[in-house]
Backbone as CSV, one residue per row, in Angstrom:
resi,resn,N_x,N_y,N_z,CA_x,CA_y,CA_z,C_x,C_y,C_z
1,MET,27.177,205.950,30.938,27.003,207.079,30.047,28.372,207.545,29.555
2,LYS,28.460,207.820,28.289,29.705,208.239,27.665,29.989,209.709,27.982
3,THR,31.225,210.010,28.360,31.622,211.387,28.632,31.922,212.085,27.318
4,GLU,31.357,213.263,27.134,31.571,214.026,25.909,32.453,215.226,26.212
5,TYR,33.267,215.602,25.232,34.224,216.684,25.403,34.015,217.769,24.360
6,LEU,34.422,218.996,24.722,34.419,220.124,23.797,35.861,220.444,23.437
7,SER,36.129,220.583,22.163,37.477,220.932,21.721,37.743,222.413,22.005
8,TYR,38.987,222.791,21.863,39.385,224.189,22.045,38.611,225.092,21.080
9,ASP,38.501,224.676,19.821,37.793,225.487,18.827,36.312,225.641,19.167
10,GLU,35.694,224.571,19.635,34.283,224.645,20.021,34.092,225.596,21.203
11,GLN,34.982,225.540,22.179,34.895,226.440,23.332,35.028,227.898,22.894
12,ARG,35.983,228.164,22.000,36.203,229.528,21.494,34.958,230.054,20.794
13,LYS,34.372,229.229,19.949,33.186,229.651,19.195,31.991,229.892,20.118
14,ILE,31.864,229.096,21.160,30.782,229.291,22.133,30.960,230.632,22.841
15,ALA,32.178,230.935,23.274,32.456,232.223,23.927,32.168,233.378,22.976
16,GLU,32.551,233.214,21.721,32.304,234.223,20.691,30.809,234.516,20.568
17,ASP,30.000,233.474,20.511,28.548,233.640,20.396,27.953,234.315,21.628
18,LEU,28.406,233.925,22.802,27.837,234.480,24.030,28.119,235.973,24.168
19,TYR,29.297,236.401,23.755,29.648,237.819,23.838,29.297,238.597,22.569
20,ASN,28.751,237.916,21.559,28.412,238.552,20.280,29.609,239.277,19.676
21,LEU,30.749,238.604,19.661,31.975,239.151,19.091,32.407,238.301,17.908
22,THR,33.228,238.894,17.043,33.799,238.120,15.941,35.238,237.730,16.236
23,ASP,35.800,238.264,17.312,37.170,237.939,17.708,37.125,236.950,18.873
24,SER,37.452,235.702,18.589,37.338,234.672,19.624,38.368,234.849,20.735
25,LEU,39.531,235.417,20.426,40.541,235.629,21.471,40.058,236.650,22.496
26,GLU,39.432,237.710,22.021,38.884,238.713,22.938,37.755,238.113,23.778
27,ALA,36.918,237.299,23.161,35.823,236.650,23.886,36.370,235.730,24.972
28,CYS,37.421,234.978,24.666,38.038,234.084,25.657,38.640,234.879,26.808
29,ASP,39.303,235.994,26.475,39.889,236.843,27.517,38.811,237.417,28.430
30,ARG,37.710,237.864,27.843,36.624,238.425,28.647,35.975,237.371,29.530
31,LEU,35.824,236.158,28.996,35.231,235.069,29.773,36.108,234.737,30.977
32,GLU,37.412,234.744,30.772,38.328,234.469,31.884,38.332,235.620,32.886
33,LYS,38.351,236.856,32.387,38.381,238.024,33.271,37.086,238.157,34.076
34,ASP,35.950,237.968,33.415,34.657,238.152,34.074,34.277,237.001,35.004
35,TYR,34.609,235.754,34.614,34.105,234.592,35.354,35.160,233.573,35.752
36,GLY,36.398,233.777,35.348,37.453,232.829,35.703,37.403,231.529,34.912
37,ILE,36.661,231.511,33.816,36.576,230.319,32.966,37.682,230.412,31.926
38,GLN,38.636,229.504,32.010,39.784,229.536,31.108,39.567,228.629,29.909
39,ILE,39.912,229.160,28.745,39.895,228.378,27.507,41.325,228.369,27.007
40,ARG,41.949,227.208,27.081,43.364,227.096,26.731,43.548,226.367,25.406
41,PRO,44.490,226.838,24.595,44.765,226.176,23.304,45.145,224.715,23.490
42,GLY,44.578,223.876,22.645,44.909,222.459,22.653,44.309,221.657,23.786
43,ARG,43.445,222.270,24.578,42.883,221.569,25.733,41.383,221.364,25.555
44,SER,40.967,220.126,25.596,39.537,219.804,25.561,39.014,219.759,26.988
45,VAL,37.748,220.097,27.153,37.129,220.030,28.477,35.851,219.211,28.385
46,GLU,35.443,218.700,29.516,34.213,217.925,29.580,33.019,218.846,29.310
47,LEU,32.130,218.398,28.460,30.966,219.191,28.063,30.140,219.623,29.265
48,ASN,29.818,218.698,30.156,28.960,219.025,31.298,29.612,220.013,32.252
49,SER,30.907,219.886,32.506,31.559,220.816,33.434,31.646,222.218,32.826
50,PHE,31.890,222.308,31.521,31.923,223.609,30.847,30.533,224.248,30.880
51,ALA,29.501,223.454,30.634,28.125,223.961,30.655,27.736,224.427,32.056
52,ARG,28.130,223.674,33.085,27.832,224.082,34.469,28.515,225.403,34.809
53,ALA,29.749,225.577,34.349,30.470,226.829,34.598,29.757,227.990,33.910
54,LEU,29.303,227.787,32.684,28.587,228.843,31.964,27.219,229.115,32.573
55,ASP,26.634,228.121,33.215,25.328,228.279,33.857,25.397,229.281,35.010
56,LYS,26.571,229.462,35.589,26.746,230.369,36.724,27.074,231.794,36.285
57,THR,26.984,232.077,34.996,27.304,233.400,34.474,26.033,234.211,34.270
58,LYS,26.195,235.437,33.801,25.059,236.324,33.545,24.302,235.975,32.274
59,PHE,24.870,235.094,31.447,24.237,234.748,30.180,22.953,233.963,30.421
60,LEU,21.975,234.199,29.579,20.710,233.474,29.686,20.932,232.004,29.359
61,ASN,20.223,231.140,30.076,20.359,229.699,29.844,20.064,229.326,28.400
62,VAL,19.071,229.960,27.814,18.710,229.633,26.438,19.853,229.980,25.485
63,ASP,20.564,231.079,25.751,21.693,231.463,24.902,22.856,230.490,25.052
64,VAL,23.105,230.056,26.281,24.170,229.076,26.530,23.827,227.757,25.837
65,GLU,22.591,227.318,25.984,22.163,226.060,25.362,22.262,226.125,23.840
66,LYS,21.835,227.254,23.247,21.903,227.416,21.794,23.345,227.395,21.303
67,ALA,24.222,228.126,21.987,25.623,228.198,21.568,26.292,226.828,21.654
68,ILE,26.047,226.112,22.731,26.651,224.783,22.887,26.107,223.829,21.829
69,SER,24.804,223.840,21.615,24.206,222.951,20.610,24.696,223.284,19.204
70,LYS,24.810,224.568,18.913,25.236,225.006,17.584,26.657,224.547,17.266
71,HIS,27.563,224.694,18.211,28.973,224.431,17.931,29.429,223.019,18.271
72,SER,28.707,222.348,19.136,29.119,220.981,19.471,28.290,219.946,18.719
73,GLY,27.112,220.367,18.247,26.229,219.431,17.564,25.488,218.512,18.521
74,ARG,25.564,218.812,19.814,24.904,217.983,20.826,23.869,218.816,21.570
75,PRO,22.623,218.387,21.582,21.610,219.141,22.328,21.891,219.068,23.829
76,LEU,21.579,220.145,24.529,21.876,220.203,25.958,20.810,221.025,26.659
77,ARG,20.390,220.566,27.830,19.481,221.334,28.683,20.180,221.538,30.013
78,LEU,20.438,222.785,30.358,21.180,223.091,31.582,20.452,222.617,32.827
79,ARG,19.136,222.655,32.813,18.423,222.259,34.027,18.526,220.758,34.291
80,ASP,18.932,219.981,33.280,19.094,218.535,33.456,20.472,218.145,33.984
81,LEU,21.363,219.110,34.090,22.731,218.784,34.538,22.801,218.597,36.032
């Protein structure tokens, strides 16, 4: 199975959607402060590991799945991870 990655921009946009903010930097800061999930400039992360980290947050699974699918273009089901 091919490993898929999320770019820095995709991660930022996902955080933005989850927090319902228009400022992606603030969303990234809140994600790190609330859950310890770091989004660093220029760094891609593995799609499945990022999704698993978001699965452990207060966000609804359906919202996480929608945000990831919307910005990565790849459908994802958290319960299948």
